[in-house]
N, C-alpha and C positions, 0 to 999 in steps of 0.2 A: 891641170886645167885641162881642159877640154878645148880645141878651136872651134869656136862659132862662125860658120857662114852666114853673115846676116840673109841675104837670097833666100835660103832655105831653113834658115832657123830663128825665131823669135825667143826672146828672154820671158821670164814670167814673175810673179811677186816671191820673195824672198830667196830669189836665186841668188849664189857668192857671184861676182863674175871680176875679168883682170881686164882695165880699160886702159884705154892710153886719153892724155888730157893733148896731146898734140900727135900727131902723127908721127913714130920714130921716136917717141920719147917713152920713157918707163913708164911698168905696168902698174897700175895702183889697183888696189881689190877691195868692192863695195858692194853691198847689199842690194838690191832691186826693189825698192819701195812701192812704185807708181811706174805705170807702162801708160803708152798709148791711150788718150781718151778719158785717164782716171784724174781727178779732182784730190789734191792732198795741198794738205796745211797743217801747219806746228801751232800748237795755241800753247805754252808754260810747260815744255816737252813733252806734249803729247799730241803725237802722230793722229791726223785724223785723214783716214781715206775715203774717199764718196761719200761725205756728210757721215761716219761714223768711227768713233774713236777708236783705235786698237786697244784691245786690253793690254793692260801691264800690272805684272804680281811682283812685287817685290819680294827679293828671293832673300839676300845679305848685304854686309858690308863684305868688299871683298879688299883684302889687302894685300899688297904686293911691295917686293922691296926692291927700290929703284934700283937699276942697271946703271953701268960707267957707262962712258960714252952719251952718244947724244942719237936720235933725237929721245926724248923722254916726253914722257903724257905727262898732263896736267893733273893734278887731282884735288881733293877736297881739301882748299886753304892755298894752294896753289899747286907750284913744283920743287917738290922737295929736294936735296942734293943728293946724287949716287951711295947708299946703304941706308937711305932713310925711308922709310913706312909710306908707300902711296895708300892713301884710301880710297874706294869709291862705292856708289852703291852699285848693286847688281838688281835687273829684274829680268824676269823672262816677259817676253813683246810675243803676240800671236797676230797675225794677218787674217784677214776672211778667209784664205784659202786652208786654215790649217797651220802652217809654217809659222814655228815655234824656236825663238833663238833669244840667247840673253842677251843685253846690254846694257851698257855702262854709263853711269851718270857722277858730276863731282858737284851736283846742285846747279845754282841758276846760270844761265850762260846766254850770251848773246843770239845764241844759235837757236834758243827754246822757244823761240817764236820764229815763225815762215808766213809772211799773207796765203793765202789760197792760190792755187796755179794749177792749169787743166794741160796734161803733159800732153807737146804736139806727136801728130802720126812721125813715127819714126826715131822717137825720143824717148829716155827712160829717166826715171828719177832715182837718184842713190843716196845712201845716207851708212854712214860709219856704224858697225856696233857700237864702238865709244864716242858716244855720241858730241861730246864736245870737246874730243880731239882728232874732228874730223871737217875739213874746209870743202865739202860733198855739196850734194845738189842745192842746200839750201842759201851756198856763199855763188853769186855770181860770178860767173870767169872773169872779169871786167874785174873782181875785188879777189881774183889769186885763187878761187873756190872751180870747184866742176862745170857748175850751175847746170843745167839740162846736159844730157849726155846722149850723142848723136847713137843710133846701132851701130853706126859705120866705124866706130871707136872699142866698141868692145871685142875683145880679141877673145875671150874663153869663159867656158863656166866651170866653175870648181864643183865637181859630182862627190854628194856625201856629206858635204858639210850644211 
């Protein structure tokens, strides 16, 4: 992870960043979906950025064997016990700037809908690639999520991801 000086560098759509929720707290890793001035909303799991739905293409069912310990991701049908199969849908999603990445979906989730918001100056809107397992910018900080992330909380950018 490359350190970011917010006074000299801004992040852009699709970058993976390390951020802190509270100064001095643990580092979380998320993808930048919208920057200052962008309008973003989510309808039935579809991200709409500046009034344009992001392209999503189904790739496959993605199966993993649940690891021992916690945390364990939620999967289609709930959270299996360690050693059991976890099934998720995998899609390729593409931002308007051409950044393409895989996302995972387990079906309907309360996170599949988020009202339109225009990102204010000095902030970014982030989402996890495992969409149904991320308390990201779709979840207000008052409810345990990240809410909009202040650029001052960004600690670094992961190059090459």
